[in-house]
C-alpha positions in Angstrom: 0.0 -0.3 -0.2 1.7 3.4 -1.2 1.7 6.3 0.9 -0.6 9.3 -0.1 1.1 12.2 -1.2 -0.5 15.1 0.7 1.0 18.5 -0.2 0.9 21.1 3.2 0.1 24.8 3.2 3.5 26.7 3.1 1.6 29.7 4.6 2.4 30.4 8.5 0.0 32.0 11.2 1.0 36.0 9.8 0.6 34.7 5.8 -3.2 33.6 6.8 -4.0 36.6 9.2 -3.0 38.7 5.8 -4.8 36.3 4.0 -8.0 36.7 5.6 -8.3 40.2 5.9 -7.8 41.1 2.2 -10.3 38.5 1.5 -12.4 40.5 3.7 -11.5 43.6 1.9 -12.3 42.3 -1.2 -16.0 40.8 -0.7 -16.8 44.3 1.3 -15.5 44.2 4.9 -17.4 44.5 7.7 -20.8 44.9 6.2 -20.4 41.6 4.1 -19.2 39.2 6.8 -22.1 40.7 9.7 -24.6 40.7 7.0 -23.9 37.0 6.1 -23.7 36.0 10.2 -27.4 37.7 10.3 -28.9 36.2 7.3 -28.0 32.4 9.2 -29.2 30.5 12.5 -26.7 29.9 15.0 -26.6 26.2 13.8 -26.0 27.6 10.1 -23.6 30.4 11.4 -20.6 26.8 11.9 -20.5 26.7 7.6 -17.8 27.8 5.8 -17.7 30.8 4.2 -15.8 30.6 0.9 -13.3 33.4 0.1 -11.0 34.1 -2.3 -8.8 31.9 -1.0 -9.8 30.4 2.5 -12.8 28.5 4.0 -13.5 30.2 6.9 -15.6 29.2 9.5 -18.3 32.4 9.6 -18.5 32.8 13.4 -15.0 32.1 13.7 -14.7 34.8 11.1 -16.4 37.4 12.9 -15.0 36.8 16.2 -11.6 37.1 15.0 -12.0 40.0 12.8 -14.2 41.9 16.7 -11.0 40.7 18.5 -8.2 42.2 15.9 -9.8 45.6 15.2 -10.2 45.8 18.7 -6.4 45.4 19.8 -5.4 47.4 16.8 -7.4 50.1 17.0 -6.2 50.6 21.3 -2.3 49.9 20.0 -2.4 52.6 18.0 -4.4 55.0 20.1 -1.8 54.0 23.4 1.3 54.3 20.8 -0.1 57.9 20.1 -0.7 59.2 23.2 3.2 58.3 24.3 4.4 60.4 21.3 2.2 63.2 22.9 3.4 62.6 26.1 7.2 62.7 24.5 6.5 66.1 22.7 5.6 67.5 26.3 2.9 70.2 24.7 0.0 69.7 27.7 2.2 69.9 30.4 -0.1 72.9 31.8 -3.5 71.1 31.5 -1.6 67.9 32.2 -0.6 69.4 35.7 1.7 66.6 36.5 -0.5 63.6 35.6 0.4 61.3 32.6 -1.8 62.0 29.2 -2.6 58.2 29.1 -4.3 58.7 33.0 -6.2 61.7 31.4 -7.0 61.0 27.9 -10.5 59.5 28.0 -11.4 56.5 25.5 -14.5 54.9 25.6 -16.7 52.1 24.0 -20.7 52.5 23.8 -22.8 50.2 22.5 -23.8 46.4 22.1 -22.2 43.5 22.4 -23.7 42.1 19.6 -20.9 40.4 17.9 -22.0 42.0 14.2 -22.4 45.6 15.7 -19.9 48.3 15.0 -16.7 49.0 17.2 -17.2 52.8 17.7 -14.3 54.6 20.0 -15.7 58.5 21.8 -12.3 60.1 22.9 -12.1 63.0 25.2 -8.9 65.1 26.3 -6.3 66.9 24.8 -4.2 65.5 21.8 -7.8 63.6 20.5 -7.4 65.0 16.9 -4.2 63.6 16.4 -4.7 60.3 17.3 -8.0 60.2 14.8 -5.5 61.6 12.3 -3.2 58.5 13.1 -5.9 55.9 13.0 -6.5 56.8 9.8 -3.1 57.5 8.3 -1.9 54.2 9.9 -5.0 52.3 8.0 -3.7 53.7 4.8 -0.3 51.9 5.4 -1.9 49.1 4.1 -3.4 50.7 0.8 -5.2 47.9 -0.6 -7.3 48.1 2.4 -10.9 50.4 2.1 -10.8 52.9 5.1 -11.3 51.9 8.8 -14.8 52.9 8.4 -15.4 50.0 5.9 -13.6 47.4 6.8 -13.8 47.0 10.6 -17.1 49.6 10.7 -15.1 52.0 13.2 -16.2 55.3 13.6 -14.2 58.0 16.0 -15.9 60.5 17.5 -14.3 63.7 19.4 -16.8 65.7 20.1 -18.8 67.2 22.2 -16.9 66.1 25.5 -14.9 68.1 27.0 -11.9 67.7 30.0 -12.5 70.8 32.5 -10.0 71.0 35.2 -8.7 74.3 37.3 -6.5 74.9 34.0 -8.8 75.6 31.5 -12.3 76.2 33.8 -12.1 79.9 34.1 -12.4 79.9 30.0 -15.6 77.8 30.4 -17.0 79.7 33.0 -17.2 83.1 31.4 -19.2 81.4 29.0 -22.2 80.6 31.3 -23.6 77.4 30.0 -24.9 74.1 31.5 -22.8 71.7 32.0 -23.7 68.2 32.2 -21.1 66.1 34.0 -20.1 62.6 32.1 -17.7 61.8 35.1 -16.3 64.1 37.8 -13.4 62.1 38.7 -12.1 62.5 35.3 -13.1 66.2 34.9 -15.2 64.6 32.2 -18.3 67.4 30.8 -20.4 67.8 28.1 -22.1 71.1 27.3 -26.2 70.6 27.4 -28.0 73.1 25.6 -30.6 74.5 27.9 -31.3 77.6 26.5 -33.9 78.4 23.7 -31.2 79.5 21.5 -29.2 76.6 22.4 -32.5 74.3 21.6 -32.5 76.3 18.2 -29.5 75.9 16.7 -30.0 71.8 17.1 -33.0 71.8 15.9 -31.3 73.5 12.9 -28.8 70.6 13.1 -31.6 68.3 12.6 -33.3 70.2 10.3 -30.0 69.8 7.8 -30.2 65.9 8.5 -33.3 65.5 7.6 -32.1 66.9 4.2 -29.0 64.6 3.8 -29.5 61.4 3.0 -26.6 60.5 1.0 -24.6 57.4 1.5 -20.2 58.7 1.9 -18.4 57.2 -0.4 -14.6 56.7 0.6 -13.5 60.0 -0.3 -16.1 61.2 1.1 -15.6 59.8 4.8 -12.0 60.7 4.4 -12.7 64.5 3.6 -15.2 64.6 6.6 -12.8 63.4 8.8 -10.2 66.0 7.7 -12.6 68.6 8.7 -13.3 67.7 12.1 -9.9 66.5 12.7 -9.2 70.6 11.3 -12.3 71.8 13.6 -10.6 69.5 16.6 -7.6 71.4 16.7 -8.9 74.3 16.5 -10.7 73.8 19.2 -7.9 71.5 21.1 -5.8 74.9 20.5 -7.9 77.2 22.8 -9.4 74.9 25.5 -6.3 72.5 26.4 -3.2 74.3 25.1 -4.3 77.9 25.2 -2.2 79.0 22.3 -4.9 81.1 20.7 -5.2 85.0 22.7 -8.1 86.0 20.3 -10.5 83.1 21.2 -13.0 82.0 17.9 -14.8 79.6 19.6 -14.8 80.3 23.8 -15.2 83.6 22.7 -19.4 83.2 23.5 -21.8 80.0 24.3 -23.0 80.6 20.7 -19.9 80.0 19.0 -18.8 77.1 21.5 -22.4 75.3 20.7 -22.3 76.0 16.6 -18.5 74.8 16.5 -19.5 71.3 18.5 -22.5 70.7 16.3 -20.6 71.6 13.4 -18.4 68.8 14.6 -20.9 66.6 15.2 -22.1 66.7 11.4 -18.7 66.1 10.6 -18.7 62.5 12.5 -19.6 59.6 10.4 -22.5 58.0 11.4 -23.2 60.0 14.3 -25.9 62.0 16.1 -26.1 65.7 15.9 -27.7 66.7 18.9 -26.1 67.1 21.5 -29.3 66.4 23.4 -29.0 63.1 21.5 -26.0 62.3 22.4 -26.2 63.0 26.2 -29.1 60.9 26.3 -28.9 57.9 24.3 -25.2 57.0 23.8 -23.9 58.6 27.3 -27.1 57.3 29.2 -29.1 54.7 27.4 -26.1 53.4 26.0 -23.3 53.8 28.3 -25.1 54.3 31.5 -23.8 57.3 32.9 -26.8 58.8 33.7 -29.0 58.0 36.6 -32.7 57.8 36.9 -32.4 61.4 39.2 -30.3 62.7 36.6 -33.0 61.8 33.9 -35.1 64.4 35.6 -32.9 67.3 34.9 -33.3 67.5 31.1 -35.7 69.7 29.8 -39.1 68.2 27.8 -37.2 69.4 24.4 -34.1 67.8 25.4 -35.6 64.6 24.7 -38.2 65.2 22.0 -35.1 66.7 20.2 -33.6 63.5 20.8 -36.7 61.3 19.7 -36.5 63.0 16.5 -33.2 62.3 15.5 -33.6 58.8 15.8 -36.6 58.8 13.5 -34.4 61.0 11.3 -31.8 58.1 11.6 -34.7 55.4 11.3 -36.1 56.5 8.0 -32.8 57.3 6.3 -31.2 53.7 7.3 -34.7 52.1 6.2 -34.9 53.9 3.0 -31.3 53.3 1.8 -31.2 49.7 2.8 -34.5 48.4 1.5 -34.7 45.8 -0.8 -37.6 45.3 -3.1 -36.6 41.9 -4.3 -35.8 40.5 -1.3 -38.2 40.3 1.5 -35.9 38.2 3.5 -33.6 41.0 4.1 -36.3 43.5 4.5 -37.2 41.7 7.5 -33.9 41.0 9.1 -33.7 45.1 8.2 -36.9 46.0 10.4 -34.8 43.9 13.0 -31.7 45.8 12.7 -34.1 49.3 12.7 -35.6 48.0 15.7 -33.2 49.8 17.9 -34.1 53.6 16.6 -37.7 52.9 17.7 -36.9 51.9 21.3 -34.8 54.7 21.6 -37.7 57.0 20.7 -40.2 55.3 23.0 -37.7 55.4 25.7 -37.2 59.0 25.3 -41.1 59.7 25.0 -41.2 57.7 28.4 -38.5 60.2 30.1 -40.2 63.6 28.6 -43.6 62.0 29.9 -41.9 61.2 33.5 -41.4 64.9 33.7 -45.0 66.4 33.8 -46.1 63.3 35.8 -48.5 62.5 33.4 -48.5 61.2 29.7 -48.3 64.0 27.3 -47.7 62.0 24.5 -49.8 58.8 24.8 -48.1 55.2 23.6 -49.9 52.3 22.7 -48.8 49.7 25.3 -48.7 47.0 23.0 -46.3 48.7 20.8 -44.1 49.1 23.7 -44.2 45.5 24.7 -43.7 44.5 20.8 -40.7 46.7 20.7 -39.1 45.8 23.8 -39.5 42.2 23.0 -38.1 42.6 19.4 -35.0 44.3 21.1 -34.4 41.7 23.8 -34.2 39.0 21.4 -32.1 40.7 19.2 -29.8 41.3 21.9 -30.1 38.0 23.3 -30.3 35.7 20.0 -29.4 32.1 22.3 -33.1 32.9 24.1 -35.0 33.4 20.9 -38.5 31.7 20.9 -39.2 31.4 17.2 -43.2 31.8 17.3 -42.4 34.6 20.0 -40.3 36.4 18.1 -42.2 36.4 14.9 -45.4 38.0 16.3 -43.7 41.0 17.9 -41.6 41.4 14.8 -44.8 41.1 12.4 -46.1 43.5 14.6 -43.6 46.2 14.6 -43.4 45.9 11.0 -47.1 46.8 10.4 -47.3 49.3 13.0 -44.4 51.6 11.7 -44.9 50.4 7.9 -41.6 48.8 8.0 -43.3 46.7 4.9 -42.3 49.1 2.2 -39.7 51.5 2.0 -40.1 54.4 5.0 -40.7 58.2 4.2 -41.2 61.2 6.7 -44.3 61.0 5.1 -45.2 56.8 5.9 -44.5 57.4 9.4 -46.3 56.3 12.1 -48.7 58.9 12.9 -47.0 59.4 16.9 -43.8 59.6 15.3 -44.9 62.7 13.0 -46.7 64.4 15.8 -42.9 64.5 18.1 -42.2 66.7 14.9 -44.7 69.2 15.5 -43.4 69.5 19.0 -40.0 70.8 17.6 -42.0 73.1 14.9 -40.5 70.9 12.3 -43.1 70.8 9.2 -42.9 67.9 7.5 -44.6 68.2 4.6 -42.4 71.7 3.8 -39.2 69.2 4.4 -40.4 66.6 1.7 -41.8 69.5 -0.7 -38.1 71.0 -0.7 -36.4 67.4 -0.9 -38.9 66.8 -3.9 -37.9 70.8 -5.4 -34.1 69.9 -5.2 -34.5 66.5 -6.7 -36.2 68.4 -9.8 -33.6 70.8 -10.0 -30.6 68.6 -10.0 -32.9 66.7 -12.9 -33.0 69.8 -15.0 -29.4 70.2 -14.5 -28.5 67.1 -16.1 
């Protein structure tokens, strides 16, 4: 009996890792592997994903990519902080403390393996950290940018670190600061005056009319503008090198600058109220029940409305007329927005100790169930799950491409609290389309 001659692979561990990354990138990055994962049941996720050169178990692949992106990003952040320490340009603000102990890096969001990995940064030097994260990724020229490959985005606003070295710069502005972490001197300016609320409402109106998906160059350009604005704020707040302040000379200019930075952030909330309530509150658990009572009614309505805008945009951009199953999965994805809106309404109602905005309890129950199953897939009861997801789809008109005109009446009503006319917004968008068509 002769031996069977089998040729063994010459690829070592590092070769295989490189192949996995290259194949994932060519296939479409994180979106490709997460969509595959979501379309299959737990049993089917042990199947092998046919890549260009490697057959990879899709469950193992998403776990591998999810972990390596975290290590990769964490390493670059720490490396840049070490470089900033050597430059010693923030010694006055640091006041003897290490930058690594001052700069805040936080991850808020779902623990679902398919979720994005977004990093929130606050403190001196953070625009330079984001710049290095983007530049480091460009070293691998065959890869897409970091937003596509890893589904990772970086947020450097609106959080501010305020200590005894720069508090005088903020104190003179007479703004309301919401404390995220007192020990770390971590604060966010909270819009409370009529003028500040109006600035946020204008930001939401702009967002409603801006539903285009950025391509790779668009993402890069947004980050460049964000970094530039971040450095301007960094110079005034942490380095105090500008005697003629352009940002910290009035509360209006500070809020305008922060809102501009928010609008330049990728896949981000544009209103500061939304960032505080949703990201630091609902997702980050940084707000106590008592503190929730310190917000204004408008803060909650702004947060709710922005999530409705994201719901419409996300659903409209991803809806597929040819594949009903994909739309079922899409409804599951966008359930998080509906859940957040309902939570905001609940908080707003508590402020007045009565239900200013009435909600059907059956809707609350079904949306809660869908989100619960989404976050705990192993506890899935298929029959119960299908009932609640179909109930939600019908109530919120998710069985067709969602628009502002086809919103659930409850959601439409919320816009009126901010004096935002949906009819005007829809008319304006149609006019823009006609104008572009004529130019062609």
